[in-house]
MARDREN-669452 format. One line per 10 residues: number of its first residue (from 1); their letters; for each residue x, y, z of C-alpha. Coordinates in Angstrom, 2 decimals. Example, Ala and Ser with C-alpha at 12.3 -4.5 7.8 and 13.67 -1.06 7.14 Angstrom:
BEGIN
1) as) 12.30,-4.50,7.80 | 13.67,-1.06,7.14
END
This chain:
BEGIN
1) mpepgfkdcg) -0.17,0.03,0.31 | 1.37,3.48,-0.79 | 2.74,6.13,1.80 | -0.45,8.72,1.91 | 0.52,12.08,1.34 | -0.88,14.87,-0.94 | 0.03,14.60,-4.27 | -0.50,16.78,-7.97 | -1.18,19.43,-5.69 | 0.36,23.00,-5.52
11) srsdrtrrpe) 3.06,24.15,-7.76 | 4.72,22.28,-10.38 | 7.87,21.94,-8.09 | 5.51,20.90,-5.28 | 4.04,17.85,-7.09 | 6.24,15.23,-4.86 | 6.56,17.10,-1.42 | 4.60,14.81,0.88 | 3.67,16.77,4.23 | 5.06,15.75,7.70
21) frlglvirvp) 1.68,14.83,8.34 | -0.32,12.21,6.95 | -4.06,12.54,6.47 | -4.74,8.44,5.47 | -5.61,8.40,2.00 | -3.86,9.66,-1.58 | -5.77,13.17,-3.34 | -5.14,13.38,-7.11 | -6.27,16.14,-8.74 | -6.69,15.90,-12.66
31) kmaqicfvvs) -6.54,19.81,-13.23 | -4.37,22.69,-11.23 | -7.14,25.16,-11.97 | -9.04,23.24,-9.31 | -7.07,24.43,-6.80 | -9.59,25.80,-4.70 | -11.73,22.68,-4.32 | -8.71,20.65,-3.45 | -7.94,23.16,-0.43 | -11.00,23.03,0.49
41) lilqilrigq) -11.35,19.08,0.50 | -8.02,19.17,2.23 | -9.19,21.42,4.92 | -12.28,19.13,5.47 | -10.31,16.03,5.62 | -8.18,17.28,8.56 | -11.53,18.14,10.39 | -13.12,14.67,10.38 | -10.67,13.83,13.73 | -12.67,17.24,15.34
51) laaaattapt) -15.96,16.24,14.87 | -17.37,13.64,17.48 | -15.24,15.95,19.77 | -17.29,19.09,17.79 | -20.58,17.24,18.49 | -20.39,16.95,22.49 | -19.53,20.50,22.80 | -21.73,23.60,22.72 | -22.00,25.05,19.64 | -19.91,27.88,19.01
61) sdpeftdsie) -19.61,30.71,15.90 | -18.73,29.94,12.83 | -15.36,31.50,12.21 | -14.67,35.27,10.27 | -12.47,37.15,9.00 | -11.65,40.34,11.12 | -9.97,42.39,9.06 | -8.81,42.30,5.06 | -5.81,41.44,3.96 | -3.45,44.62,3.33
71) nitvpagrnv) -1.98,44.92,-0.23 | 1.76,45.58,0.27 | 4.38,46.92,-2.53 | 8.17,45.81,-1.24 | 11.21,46.06,-3.41 | 12.99,42.80,-4.76 | 15.23,41.19,-2.18 | 13.31,42.36,0.89 | 11.34,40.40,3.63 | 7.38,40.81,4.19
81) klacsvknlg) 4.73,39.31,5.70 | 0.93,38.69,4.52 | -1.41,38.90,7.77 | -4.67,37.09,7.46 | -6.62,38.26,10.54 | -9.41,35.33,12.30 | -11.79,34.84,14.92 | -13.38,32.59,16.70 | -11.44,29.92,14.78 | -11.78,26.97,17.32
91) sykvawmhfe) -10.63,23.61,15.72 | -10.68,24.81,12.08 | -7.56,25.38,10.34 | -6.26,28.54,8.01 | -4.57,27.79,4.21 | -1.79,30.52,2.14 | -1.77,29.86,-1.61 | -0.65,31.91,-4.10 | -3.19,32.08,-6.46 | -1.56,33.10,-9.72
101) qsailtvhnh) 1.02,30.01,-9.23 | -2.22,27.64,-8.26 | 0.34,26.68,-5.47 | -0.61,25.75,-1.91 | 2.25,27.58,0.63 | 1.14,26.61,3.56 | -1.80,24.70,5.88 | -2.61,25.41,9.61 | 1.50,25.27,11.01 | 2.90,23.24,8.16
111) vitrnprisv) 4.58,24.82,4.99 | 3.51,23.11,2.10 | 6.02,24.56,-0.26 | 8.95,23.61,-1.02 | 10.29,27.10,-1.43 | 12.47,27.64,1.33 | 11.74,31.08,1.78 | 8.19,30.65,3.06 | 7.22,30.11,6.59 | 4.01,30.63,8.48
121) thdkhrtwfl) 3.55,32.08,11.98 | 0.46,33.00,14.19 | -0.48,34.89,16.92 | -2.03,32.63,19.18 | -4.33,31.39,16.25 | -5.85,35.12,16.18 | -3.50,36.41,13.20 | -1.88,33.86,10.65 | 1.03,35.79,9.41 | 2.76,34.14,6.02
131) hisdvhqedm) 6.31,35.21,5.40 | 8.46,35.42,2.87 | 12.39,36.18,2.67 | 14.42,37.60,-0.15 | 11.34,38.86,-2.41 | 11.72,38.02,-5.94 | 9.53,39.52,-8.66 | 7.97,36.31,-9.42 | 6.41,36.49,-6.10 | 4.14,38.75,-7.26
141) grymcqintv) 0.40,38.31,-7.16 | -2.47,37.24,-5.26 | -2.15,35.49,-1.88 | -5.46,33.73,-0.86 | -6.20,32.89,3.19 | -8.87,29.99,3.21 | -10.35,28.77,6.47 | -11.54,25.39,5.88 | -15.64,25.66,6.99 | -17.87,23.78,5.70
151) taktqfgylh) -18.50,26.74,2.76 | -14.40,27.62,2.95 | -14.31,31.37,3.77 | -11.37,33.20,1.67 | -10.27,36.86,1.28 | -7.58,37.90,-1.25 | -4.10,40.30,-0.65 | -2.31,41.74,-3.45 | 1.72,41.54,-3.23 | 3.16,43.73,-5.69
161) vvvppnidds) 6.67,43.84,-6.08 | 8.64,46.80,-7.87 | 12.43,46.28,-9.05 | 14.95,49.19,-9.75 | 15.76,49.43,-13.68 | 18.91,47.28,-14.71 | 20.37,47.89,-18.44 | 21.03,44.74,-20.42 | 24.51,45.17,-21.57 | 23.91,42.43,-23.80
171) lsssdaivre) 20.80,44.12,-25.89 | 22.48,47.70,-25.59 | 24.57,49.33,-28.20 | 28.45,49.20,-27.12 | 31.22,51.67,-27.76 | 30.67,52.89,-31.79 | 33.11,54.13,-34.33 | 31.58,55.53,-37.43 | 32.84,57.60,-40.40 | 31.77,61.01,-40.80
181) ganvsltcka) 28.42,61.94,-42.65 | 27.35,58.41,-41.92 | 24.09,57.68,-39.84 | 24.30,56.69,-36.50 | 21.57,54.58,-34.26 | 22.23,53.60,-30.61 | 19.77,51.32,-28.59 | 19.23,50.70,-24.73 | 17.66,48.15,-23.30 | 16.54,48.13,-19.32
191) tgspppsirw) 14.26,45.48,-17.23 | 12.43,46.73,-14.11 | 9.14,46.65,-12.54 | 7.59,48.96,-13.45 | 8.87,48.42,-17.08 | 11.88,51.71,-16.65 | 11.45,54.45,-19.42 | 14.85,55.46,-21.47 | 16.17,58.52,-22.12 | 19.84,59.78,-23.76
201) krddgskisi) 22.15,63.06,-22.95 | 25.39,64.15,-23.92 | 28.08,63.53,-21.07 | 29.33,67.05,-21.95 | 26.06,68.86,-21.45 | 26.03,69.58,-25.62 | 22.80,69.36,-27.40 | 22.18,66.38,-29.34 | 21.56,66.60,-33.33 | 19.06,64.27,-34.55
211) sknlvvsewe) 18.93,65.61,-38.29 | 19.76,69.05,-39.41 | 16.78,70.51,-39.12 | 16.41,68.48,-35.21 | 18.54,69.38,-32.37 | 16.94,68.21,-28.80 | 18.82,68.52,-25.33 | 17.25,65.17,-24.42 | 15.78,62.60,-26.44 | 13.19,59.89,-25.16
221) gdtlemaris) 12.98,56.54,-26.41 | 15.18,52.81,-26.78 | 16.51,54.03,-29.96 | 18.56,56.64,-30.45 | 19.44,57.74,-34.17 | 21.34,60.43,-35.78 | 21.60,61.22,-39.33 | 25.07,62.52,-41.16 | 26.78,62.45,-37.82 | 29.74,65.11,-38.12
231) rldmgaylci) 32.92,65.90,-35.73 | 30.57,67.86,-33.47 | 28.37,65.07,-32.36 | 31.39,63.04,-31.51 | 32.14,62.27,-27.44 | 29.99,60.22,-25.34 | 26.10,59.78,-25.22 | 23.90,58.85,-21.79 | 21.77,56.60,-21.89 | 19.29,56.72,-18.20
241) asngvpptvs) 16.84,54.30,-17.00 | 14.47,54.91,-14.83 | 10.81,53.68,-13.32 | 10.55,55.40,-10.04 | 12.36,52.66,-7.87 | 15.87,53.94,-6.93 | 18.45,53.22,-8.03 | 18.38,55.09,-11.47 | 20.98,53.81,-13.76 | 22.89,54.82,-17.09
251) krikvsvdfp) 25.26,53.54,-19.52 | 27.97,55.37,-21.03 | 28.26,55.02,-25.16 | 31.16,56.82,-26.30 | 30.72,57.29,-30.40 | 33.92,58.79,-32.25 | 33.84,60.10,-35.65 | 36.71,59.25,-37.78 | 37.55,62.04,-40.89 | 40.87,62.75,-42.42
261) pmlwiphqlv) 42.88,65.39,-41.27 | 42.03,69.31,-41.77 | 44.51,72.52,-41.13 | 44.17,75.65,-40.47 | 47.00,78.42,-40.51 | 46.18,81.39,-38.30 | 49.25,83.25,-40.18 | 50.76,81.81,-43.76 | 53.32,84.82,-44.49 | 55.48,85.57,-41.18
271) gaplgysvtl) 58.05,88.00,-40.96 | 61.06,88.41,-38.23 | 64.26,89.95,-38.53 | 68.01,88.38,-38.25 | 69.54,87.07,-35.44 | 65.65,86.80,-33.81 | 63.83,84.33,-32.76 | 59.90,82.92,-34.34 | 57.05,80.72,-33.89 | 55.21,79.21,-36.75
281) echseahpts) 51.29,77.73,-35.93 | 49.60,75.54,-37.76 | 45.85,74.19,-36.00 | 44.97,70.46,-37.14 | 41.82,68.73,-37.02 | 41.69,64.94,-36.79 | 40.32,61.38,-35.83 | 42.04,59.31,-35.51 | 44.65,61.75,-33.64 | 46.93,62.56,-36.19
291) lnywtredgh) 50.61,62.06,-36.96 | 51.85,65.79,-37.23 | 55.32,67.24,-38.04 | 57.43,69.66,-40.33 | 59.73,70.14,-43.41 | 60.89,72.89,-45.06 | 60.18,73.22,-48.59 | 62.44,70.78,-50.13 | 60.22,68.05,-47.92 | 63.57,67.41,-45.34
301) mihdsekhra) 61.35,66.33,-42.44 | 62.54,68.81,-39.35 | 64.23,67.20,-36.21 | 64.16,69.07,-32.14 | 67.38,70.36,-32.08 | 69.07,73.65,-30.91 | 68.26,75.68,-34.25 | 64.39,74.20,-34.18 | 61.81,73.09,-31.13 | 58.23,71.21,-32.92
311) vtlpdkpsyk) 55.59,71.22,-29.80 | 52.20,69.47,-30.35 | 49.66,70.38,-28.24 | 46.38,68.81,-27.47 | 42.89,71.33,-27.63 | 39.59,70.92,-26.97 | 37.76,69.46,-28.65 | 40.28,66.33,-28.14 | 40.44,66.10,-31.94 | 41.67,69.27,-31.96
321) thmqltihsl) 45.70,69.94,-31.71 | 47.73,73.09,-32.32 | 51.72,72.69,-33.48 | 54.18,75.09,-33.46 | 57.67,75.26,-34.60 | 60.14,77.62,-32.98 | 63.15,78.41,-35.02 | 65.86,80.49,-33.14 | 68.76,83.11,-34.17 | 67.68,83.22,-37.45
331) tkddfgtykc) 69.88,83.22,-40.62 | 69.51,84.25,-44.30 | 69.16,79.99,-44.27 | 66.28,80.18,-41.70 | 64.11,82.18,-44.08 | 61.81,80.54,-46.86 | 58.76,77.87,-47.14 | 57.70,75.58,-44.03 | 54.91,73.66,-44.24 | 53.01,71.68,-41.33
341) vaknprgetd) 52.32,68.07,-41.74 | 49.10,65.80,-40.48 | 48.68,62.21,-41.59 | 46.39,59.72,-39.83 | 44.60,56.34,-41.70 | 41.66,58.42,-42.83 | 44.13,60.44,-45.27 | 46.70,63.33,-45.19 | 47.16,67.09,-45.36 | 49.94,69.81,-45.05
351) gtirlyisdp) 49.47,73.51,-45.34 | 52.19,76.08,-46.22 | 53.98,79.06,-44.16 | 56.17,81.85,-46.04 | 58.90,83.16,-43.60 | 60.65,86.25,-44.76 | 63.51,88.99,-43.39 | 61.93,91.58,-41.70 | 63.73,95.11,-40.48 | 64.75,94.77,-36.85
361) pstspspvtt) 63.35,97.35,-33.65 | 65.17,100.70,-33.62 | 66.90,100.27,-30.45 | 68.88,103.52,-30.31 | 69.42,105.00,-26.75 | 69.47,108.85,-27.58 | 67.50,110.42,-24.28 | 65.44,113.15,-26.60 | 63.33,110.83,-28.09 | 59.73,110.07,-28.40
371) elsrkdwdst) 59.30,106.52,-26.02 | 57.54,103.55,-27.73 | 55.87,100.67,-25.79 | 56.14,97.29,-26.10 | 52.26,97.46,-26.94 | 52.91,99.89,-29.10 | 55.93,98.43,-31.02 | 53.31,94.73,-31.16 | 50.70,97.06,-33.03 | 53.86,98.40,-35.14
381) aelnnsvygn) 54.95,95.38,-35.99 | 51.54,94.02,-36.92 | 50.82,96.66,-39.28 | 54.06,95.42,-40.57 | 53.32,91.54,-40.98 | 49.85,92.70,-42.08 | 50.53,94.83,-45.21 | 49.99,92.04,-47.47 | 46.41,91.21,-45.68 | 47.79,88.09,-43.26
391) pssltiqnek) 48.88,88.72,-39.89 | 51.64,87.13,-38.41 | 52.39,84.92,-35.41 | 55.77,86.50,-34.91 | 56.85,86.16,-31.26 | 59.70,88.39,-31.36 | 62.82,87.33,-29.00 | 67.12,88.49,-28.89 | 69.61,85.95,-30.01 | 70.31,84.68,-26.18
401) gakvgskfqs) 66.39,84.29,-26.63 | 65.29,86.69,-23.74 | 62.36,88.75,-25.19 | 62.63,92.27,-26.46 | 62.47,95.18,-23.71 | 59.33,96.38,-22.24 | 60.31,99.91,-24.40 | 62.18,100.53,-27.58 | 63.98,104.02,-28.07 | 63.42,105.83,-31.76
411) nlneidkseq) 64.61,109.51,-33.23 | 62.60,110.42,-35.38 | 65.63,112.08,-37.54 | 67.42,108.01,-37.77 | 63.89,106.79,-38.79 | 64.05,109.00,-41.41 | 67.59,108.67,-42.10 | 67.10,104.43,-42.03 | 64.72,105.10,-44.18 | 66.58,106.99,-46.86
421) kssdsdrkrn) 69.07,103.76,-46.71 | 66.43,101.22,-48.18 | 68.31,101.17,-51.29 | 67.73,99.27,-54.45 | 70.45,97.21,-53.80 | 68.69,96.61,-50.44 | 65.91,95.82,-52.21 | 67.83,93.51,-54.70 | 69.23,91.48,-51.83 | 65.61,90.95,-50.05
431) skwpsddngg) 64.19,90.06,-53.65 | 61.97,87.24,-51.96 | 59.84,89.45,-49.93 | 56.54,89.95,-51.17 | 55.21,93.29,-52.57 | 51.90,94.80,-51.73 | 49.53,95.28,-54.52 | 51.36,98.90,-55.91 | 54.49,97.05,-56.52 | 56.31,98.86,-53.32
441) sgaelassla) 58.15,97.22,-50.10 | 56.51,95.53,-47.49 | 59.12,97.36,-45.27 | 59.01,100.76,-46.48 | 55.29,100.64,-46.52 | 55.86,99.80,-42.77 | 58.65,102.06,-42.39 | 56.29,105.30,-43.17 | 53.32,103.75,-41.15 | 55.74,103.64,-38.24
451) llylgaagll) 56.96,107.15,-39.40 | 53.48,108.00,-39.59 | 52.88,106.69,-35.99 | 55.97,108.20,-34.26 | 55.48,111.96,-35.72 | 51.77,112.13,-34.22 | 53.32,110.59,-31.12 | 55.77,113.10,-30.57 | 53.28,116.21,-31.43 | 51.32,114.93,-28.49
461) avr) 54.50,114.51,-26.21 | 55.16,118.24,-27.39 | 51.50,119.75,-26.38
END
């Protein structure tokens, strides 16, 4: 004869569970949908041994519920207990069930389910507590408390389990590298209860360019699509998932935009006196980061030495760099054409800078002079180097590398004599100097402008 006990009752994982107490018969339920009938039948069987004693005692009131089961919302991972309060229970029994899972959890003091997180306690048979530890999302649903009266009495309470958002990396985009002008689609998938919402922001606070005509601060939705992306769109994008259950989570997705190098030269024509030092400048944009270097007009690469000092400085945004070439103690051989070159896997480009000889500043110590401050000299030097419409990036230094003093002195008569000494032979010797639109020498025009400037300054000083 087989051992008596519960069979085919409760959740699938509980079907082979045998309770610690025996009923003396085997119950087989063909369909789990008959859960209520089964529980009621079990509770009635439990009362078989109590009927004789009940017949000899005075009649009592039927048991009834004294309070409804409270609906509870709890975050996943917490512990929770559901309370079922009854009165006049007498010899009747109380059972707990998970209605959606069609599972009998407890009967009176006994735990029926195999779930180790389930337990039951009571307060002198008045309140029966169903304990669930480390709540999982699958624990969510309706819980039924039933008393095994002739017509079973039942009531329900709902357990709502909330789960903070979690971004599923396997279903979300990772860092992306695209060509400039291509379309980009980023995806972010998140789970949680309630289902989380997704919004996108740029990590640096810049706006998101969805298309040529649509620029936004934030974008909502699982997918972020950007048309014809440019280098300005390069950077980190944040996918932020939230559902009202802390904490809000985010995923950082870096978008790199590849493009060939481009150069911008602020001063393509630079003048400097013999014996001085000068710095040439180029600004490059490239991604991936370009290889940057300087050459002479014959293609010979310039290396760092006592004569030359090449520096590449990072700029912002990260795809920009600032190239500088400093040439010390200029000689005639140093004048001519220089090239700044930038290369990366996407392409190569170069830019040309022409370095020519200019007149040095006058430093006569005559005390009866009009003083010209360094600021005024800088303005004059700028005029000298801007006469052809190309401002220079000249950094004037003396032979020892120190900057020229804060003031220069010059005599109006000496300047006049200096201009008269600009002979034809001098112009032939400096035949490489560029000329203005009227065919005159740039140095002559600059000297004239300086003369006019100093004359005006002298008149103001006399007054």
